C-alpha positions as CSV (number, residue, x, y, z in Angstrom):
1,X,76.5,-2.5,-83.0
2,X,79.5,-2.5,-80.7
3,X,79.6,0.1,-77.9
4,X,83.0,1.0,-76.4
5,X,84.3,3.1,-73.5
6,X,87.3,5.3,-74.2
7,X,88.7,8.4,-72.5
8,X,88.0,11.9,-73.7
9,X,91.0,13.4,-75.4
10,X,92.2,13.9,-79.0
11,X,94.9,11.3,-78.5
12,X,92.3,8.7,-77.5
13,X,89.2,9.7,-79.5
14,X,90.8,11.1,-82.7
15,X,91.9,7.7,-84.0
16,X,88.7,5.9,-82.9
17,X,86.4,8.6,-84.4
18,X,88.2,8.1,-87.7
19,X,88.0,4.3,-87.6
20,X,84.3,4.5,-86.6
21,X,83.4,6.3,-89.8
22,X,84.3,3.3,-92.0
23,X,84.5,0.3,-89.6
24,X,81.1,-1.1,-90.8
25,X,82.7,-1.8,-94.1
26,X,85.6,-3.5,-92.5
27,X,83.9,-5.7,-89.9
28,X,80.3,-5.4,-90.8
29,X,79.0,-3.7,-87.7
30,X,78.6,-0.2,-86.3
31,X,81.1,1.1,-83.6
32,X,80.0,3.7,-81.1
33,X,82.1,5.2,-78.3
34,X,81.3,6.7,-74.9
35,X,83.9,8.8,-73.1
36,X,85.2,9.1,-69.6
37,X,87.7,11.6,-68.1
38,X,91.4,10.9,-67.7
39,X,90.8,10.5,-64.0
40,X,88.2,7.9,-64.5
41,X,90.6,6.0,-66.8
42,X,93.4,6.2,-64.3
43,X,91.6,5.2,-61.2
44,X,89.2,2.4,-61.9
45,X,87.6,-0.3,-64.1
46,X,84.8,-2.0,-62.2
47,X,82.2,-4.6,-63.2
48,X,79.3,-2.1,-63.0
49,X,81.0,0.0,-65.7
50,X,82.6,-2.7,-67.9
51,X,79.4,-4.7,-68.1
52,X,77.7,-1.8,-69.8
53,X,80.0,-2.1,-72.8
54,X,81.3,-4.5,-75.4
55,X,84.8,-2.9,-75.5
56,X,86.8,-0.9,-73.0
57,X,90.1,1.0,-73.2
58,X,92.1,0.4,-70.1
59,X,95.6,0.7,-68.5
60,X,97.7,-2.4,-67.9
61,X,97.9,-2.2,-64.1
62,X,94.3,-3.2,-64.0
63,X,95.1,-6.6,-65.5
64,X,95.2,-8.2,-62.0
65,X,91.8,-7.1,-61.0
66,X,90.4,-7.8,-64.5
67,X,91.8,-11.4,-64.3
68,X,90.6,-12.0,-60.7
69,X,87.1,-10.7,-61.4
70,X,86.8,-12.1,-64.9
71,X,85.8,-8.7,-66.3
72,X,87.2,-9.2,-69.8
73,X,87.4,-12.0,-72.4
74,X,90.9,-13.6,-72.6
75,X,92.3,-13.0,-76.0
76,X,95.4,-15.2,-76.4
77,X,93.7,-18.2,-78.1
78,X,91.8,-15.8,-80.4
79,X,94.8,-13.7,-81.5
80,X,97.7,-16.2,-81.7
81,X,99.3,-14.2,-84.6
82,X,100.3,-11.3,-82.2
83,X,103.6,-11.3,-80.4
84,X,105.7,-8.9,-78.3
85,X,108.1,-8.1,-81.1
86,X,105.3,-6.3,-83.1
87,X,104.8,-3.7,-80.3
88,X,107.0,-1.0,-78.9
89,X,108.9,-1.8,-75.7
90,X,106.8,-3.8,-73.2
91,X,103.5,-2.7,-74.6
92,X,102.4,-6.3,-75.4
93,X,104.0,-7.8,-72.3
94,X,102.1,-5.4,-70.1
95,X,98.7,-6.9,-71.2
96,X,99.9,-10.5,-70.9
97,X,99.1,-11.5,-67.3
98,X,98.4,-14.9,-65.7
99,X,99.2,-16.7,-69.0
100,X,96.6,-14.7,-70.9
101,X,96.3,-11.6,-73.1
102,X,93.7,-9.3,-71.6
103,X,93.9,-6.4,-74.0
104,X,95.3,-5.5,-77.4
105,X,97.9,-2.7,-77.1
106,X,96.6,0.2,-79.2
107,X,98.4,3.2,-77.7
108,X,102.1,3.6,-76.7
109,X,103.3,6.0,-74.0
110,X,105.6,6.5,-71.2
111,X,107.1,9.5,-69.3
112,X,109.4,11.9,-71.1
113,X,110.4,15.6,-71.2
114,X,108.3,18.3,-73.0
115,X,109.2,21.9,-73.7
116,X,108.2,25.1,-75.5
117,X,111.0,25.8,-78.0
118,X,110.1,29.5,-78.3
119,X,110.3,30.0,-74.5
120,X,113.4,27.8,-74.0
121,X,115.3,29.8,-76.5
122,X,119.1,29.3,-76.2
123,X,118.9,27.1,-73.1
124,X,120.4,23.6,-73.6
125,X,118.0,20.7,-73.2
126,X,119.0,18.7,-70.1
127,X,120.2,15.1,-70.6
128,X,120.2,14.3,-66.9
129,X,118.3,15.2,-63.7
130,X,121.0,17.5,-62.3
131,X,121.0,19.5,-65.5
132,X,117.2,19.8,-65.4
133,X,117.4,21.3,-61.9
134,X,120.0,23.8,-63.2
135,X,117.7,24.7,-66.0
136,X,114.8,25.2,-63.6
137,X,116.9,27.7,-61.6
138,X,118.0,29.5,-64.8
139,X,114.3,29.7,-66.0
140,X,113.3,31.5,-62.8
141,X,115.8,34.2,-63.5
142,X,113.9,34.8,-66.8
143,X,110.6,34.8,-65.0
144,X,109.8,31.4,-66.4
145,X,109.1,28.1,-64.8
146,X,109.7,24.4,-65.0
147,X,106.7,22.2,-64.4
148,X,106.0,18.7,-63.1
149,X,102.4,17.5,-62.8
150,X,101.8,15.8,-59.4
151,X,98.1,15.4,-59.1
152,X,97.6,11.8,-58.1
153,X,98.7,9.4,-59.5
154,X,101.3,11.5,-61.5
155,X,103.5,12.4,-58.6
156,X,104.0,8.9,-57.4
157,X,104.6,7.7,-60.9
158,X,107.4,10.2,-61.3
159,X,108.9,9.0,-58.0
160,X,108.7,5.4,-59.2
161,X,110.4,6.4,-62.5
162,X,113.3,8.0,-60.5
163,X,113.6,4.8,-58.3
164,X,113.8,2.7,-61.5
165,X,116.3,5.0,-63.1
166,X,118.5,4.9,-60.0
167,X,118.6,1.1,-60.4
168,X,116.1,0.1,-57.8
169,X,112.7,-0.3,-59.4
170,X,109.7,-0.8,-57.1
171,X,109.0,-4.5,-56.6
172,X,106.5,-6.1,-58.9
173,X,104.9,-7.7,-55.8
174,X,105.6,-8.3,-52.1
175,X,107.5,-11.5,-52.8
176,X,110.4,-9.6,-54.3
177,X,113.4,-8.2,-52.5
178,X,112.8,-5.4,-50.0
179,X,112.8,-1.8,-51.1
180,X,116.1,0.0,-50.8
181,X,115.3,2.8,-48.4
182,X,118.4,4.8,-49.1
183,X,117.6,4.9,-52.9
184,X,114.0,5.7,-52.1
185,X,115.1,8.6,-50.0
186,X,117.4,9.8,-52.8
187,X,114.5,9.7,-55.3
188,X,112.2,11.5,-52.9
189,X,114.8,14.3,-52.5
190,X,115.2,14.5,-56.2
191,X,111.5,14.9,-56.7
192,X,111.0,17.3,-53.9
193,X,113.8,19.6,-55.1
194,X,112.3,19.6,-58.7
195,X,108.8,20.3,-57.4
196,X,110.1,23.2,-55.3
197,X,111.3,24.8,-58.5
198,X,108.1,24.1,-60.5
199,X,105.2,26.3,-61.1
200,X,102.9,26.2,-58.0
201,X,99.8,25.2,-60.1
202,X,101.5,21.9,-61.0
203,X,100.4,20.4,-57.7
204,X,96.9,20.3,-59.1
205,X,97.7,19.2,-62.6
206,X,97.6,15.9,-64.4
207,X,99.5,15.3,-67.7
208,X,96.8,16.8,-69.9
209,X,96.6,19.9,-67.7
210,X,100.3,20.4,-68.0
211,X,100.3,20.2,-71.8
212,X,97.4,22.6,-72.0
213,X,99.1,25.1,-69.7
214,X,102.3,24.9,-71.7
215,X,100.5,25.5,-74.9
216,X,98.2,28.2,-73.8
217,X,100.3,30.4,-71.5
218,X,103.8,31.7,-71.6
219,X,104.9,30.6,-68.1
220,X,106.1,27.0,-68.2
221,X,108.9,26.4,-70.6
222,X,110.1,22.9,-69.7
223,X,108.9,19.8,-67.9
224,X,111.4,16.9,-67.3
225,X,108.9,14.1,-66.8
226,X,105.3,13.7,-67.7
227,X,103.2,11.2,-69.7
228,X,103.6,12.6,-73.2
229,X,100.8,13.6,-75.5
230,X,102.5,13.9,-78.9
231,X,99.5,15.5,-80.6
232,X,100.5,18.7,-78.9
233,X,103.4,18.9,-81.3
234,X,101.1,19.2,-84.3
235,X,101.0,22.7,-85.9
236,X,97.2,23.2,-85.3
237,X,97.9,23.7,-81.6
238,X,98.7,27.2,-80.3
239,X,102.5,27.2,-79.5
240,X,103.2,23.6,-80.5
241,X,105.3,21.6,-78.0
242,X,108.4,19.5,-78.5
243,X,109.5,16.3,-76.8
244,X,112.8,14.8,-75.7
245,X,113.9,11.8,-73.6
246,X,113.4,11.4,-69.9
247,X,116.5,13.0,-68.3
248,X,117.5,10.3,-65.9
249,X,120.1,10.7,-63.1
250,X,122.7,8.8,-65.2
251,X,121.9,10.6,-68.5
252,X,119.9,7.5,-69.5
253,X,116.1,7.5,-70.2
254,X,115.9,4.1,-68.5
255,X,113.1,3.6,-66.0
256,X,110.3,6.0,-67.0
257,X,107.0,4.4,-66.2
258,X,105.2,2.7,-69.0
259,X,101.7,4.0,-69.9
260,X,99.7,3.5,-73.0
261,X,96.4,1.8,-73.4
262,X,94.9,-1.6,-74.3
263,X,91.5,-2.5,-75.8
264,X,89.7,-5.3,-74.2
265,X,86.5,-7.2,-75.0
266,X,84.1,-7.4,-72.0
267,X,82.6,-10.5,-70.6
268,X,79.2,-9.1,-71.5
269,X,80.1,-8.4,-75.2
270,X,77.1,-9.2,-77.4
271,X,79.1,-9.9,-80.6
272,X,82.5,-11.3,-79.7
273,X,83.3,-12.3,-83.3
274,X,82.9,-8.8,-84.5
275,X,84.8,-7.4,-81.6
276,X,87.7,-9.8,-82.4
277,X,87.6,-8.7,-86.0
278,X,87.9,-5.1,-84.8
279,X,91.0,-6.0,-82.7
280,X,92.6,-7.7,-85.6
281,X,92.0,-4.7,-87.8
282,X,93.3,-2.3,-85.2
283,X,96.5,-4.4,-84.7
284,X,97.7,-3.9,-88.3
285,X,100.6,-1.7,-89.2
286,X,98.6,0.5,-91.7
287,X,95.9,1.2,-89.1
288,X,98.4,2.0,-86.4
289,X,100.1,4.5,-88.8
290,X,96.6,6.0,-89.3
291,X,96.4,6.3,-85.5
292,X,99.4,8.5,-85.6
293,X,98.0,10.7,-88.3
294,X,94.8,11.2,-86.3
295,X,96.8,12.4,-83.3
296,X,97.2,9.0,-81.5
297,X,100.3,7.2,-80.3
298,X,100.6,3.8,-81.9
299,X,101.5,0.7,-79.9
300,X,103.0,-1.0,-83.0
301,X,106.8,-0.8,-83.3
302,X,107.0,0.5,-86.9
303,X,105.6,4.0,-86.4
304,X,108.3,4.8,-83.8
305,X,111.2,4.1,-86.3
306,X,111.1,7.4,-88.3
307,X,108.6,6.8,-91.0
308,X,107.5,9.9,-92.9
309,X,104.3,10.3,-91.0
310,X,106.4,11.3,-87.9
311,X,107.4,14.6,-89.6
312,X,104.3,16.6,-88.5
313,X,105.2,15.7,-84.9
314,X,108.8,17.1,-85.3
315,X,110.0,13.4,-85.3
316,X,108.8,13.0,-81.7
317,X,108.1,9.3,-82.1
318,X,111.6,8.6,-83.4
319,X,113.1,10.8,-80.7
320,X,111.3,9.0,-77.9
321,X,111.8,5.4,-79.2
322,X,114.6,4.6,-76.8
323,X,112.7,6.0,-73.9
324,X,109.7,3.7,-74.8
325,X,112.0,0.7,-75.2
326,X,113.6,1.2,-71.8
327,X,110.4,2.0,-69.9
328,X,109.6,0.2,-66.6
329,X,106.4,-1.7,-66.3
330,X,104.2,-1.2,-63.2
331,X,102.9,-4.0,-60.9
332,X,99.6,-5.5,-62.1
333,X,98.4,-7.6,-59.1
334,X,94.9,-7.0,-57.9
335,X,95.9,-4.8,-55.0
336,X,98.2,-2.5,-56.9
337,X,95.8,0.2,-58.1
338,X,94.4,1.0,-54.6
339,X,98.0,1.3,-53.4
340,X,98.9,3.6,-56.3
341,X,95.9,5.8,-55.4
342,X,97.0,6.0,-51.7
343,X,100.6,6.5,-52.6
344,X,99.5,9.3,-55.0
345,X,97.7,11.1,-52.2
346,X,100.8,10.8,-50.0
347,X,103.0,12.2,-52.8
348,X,100.6,15.2,-53.2
349,X,101.2,15.9,-49.5
350,X,104.9,15.6,-49.9
351,X,105.2,18.1,-52.7
352,X,102.9,20.5,-50.8
353,X,105.4,20.2,-48.0
354,X,102.7,18.8,-45.6
355,X,105.0,15.8,-45.0
356,X,108.7,15.6,-44.5
357,X,110.7,13.3,-46.7
358,X,111.3,10.9,-43.8
359,X,107.6,10.8,-42.8
360,X,106.6,10.4,-46.4
361,X,108.9,7.4,-46.8
362,X,107.7,5.8,-43.6
363,X,104.0,6.2,-44.6
364,X,104.7,5.0,-48.2
365,X,106.4,1.9,-47.0
366,X,103.7,1.2,-44.4
367,X,101.0,1.5,-47.1
368,X,102.9,-1.0,-49.2
369,X,103.3,-3.5,-46.4
370,X,99.6,-3.1,-45.5
371,X,98.4,-4.5,-48.8
372,X,97.2,-8.0,-48.4
373,X,99.8,-10.3,-50.0
374,X,99.4,-10.7,-53.7
375,X,101.6,-12.4,-56.2
376,X,101.9,-11.7,-59.9
């Protein structure tokens, strides 16, 4: 039997539950999953957790700590048939770190816009940030709201998306060029203005909370930037949502922050051969299409190109393909995740107006400089 750790949402568990029903016939072993919260998935993967499982679903910024601590089994020599061209955008590249593959990309995601078509009515969908701000003001006149989730780490990741879209992405490590303080301040001002026009509850929301609120209440009509959960477009949801590209400052979706998930084999896995057979099975085109049908978001390229299975999602995968292809990949060195957590808390204080833009920038840069030097 293989035991895995996933995170508890339809997007994550729907595909795996379906696979678990018939995986014994495919690889000759039983597959059982435990679940953790989205917050647990976002904030940590430590040895005491990983060593309890054979498989773990994780996010690519953890690759640095995984590599330095040896938490997972390197996969490159076991899966030589896989390559970057088979996966959407930088999904494969994001799990290739220190000349090794640490996880199989199984889920593709980045930040994009989401809206309620019935509430948005005749309003035009914004194709740039300035138009999104105009829409937010127009929605208030209709007693509706824009929404941006800013519970850590979502606020800082939106800020990093704006920096990348403005042409000055955050450094991959401290050996890169210094941060452009003027562009950082511009991004901070863009985020602050948008948050001032967003529903007040959004300061306590993550991406799932935002999707749930949009589906289940008639208050938030549009969000310009959040990690998308395309299952909320399916007709079995109350008030299904629709998705469109990230409205960058230059009318380009360039720079949204890559998300998604990878599946790794732990160093304590009791049956590595069966685990590798599972990964090979999961990497196939047909299985990734079945991921889509079960409410997941495939990492393979093919399901994002307009195949018929995208129709129940109102063609969301096809609509967001370019946003996925142009997504920016976060740093992955071992000290990044603690910095992201600290930066996320600072961003929460910014949007609650507990910090001025100038003080926020000063503290954000100081926190970056305080990290012990790492190199990717």
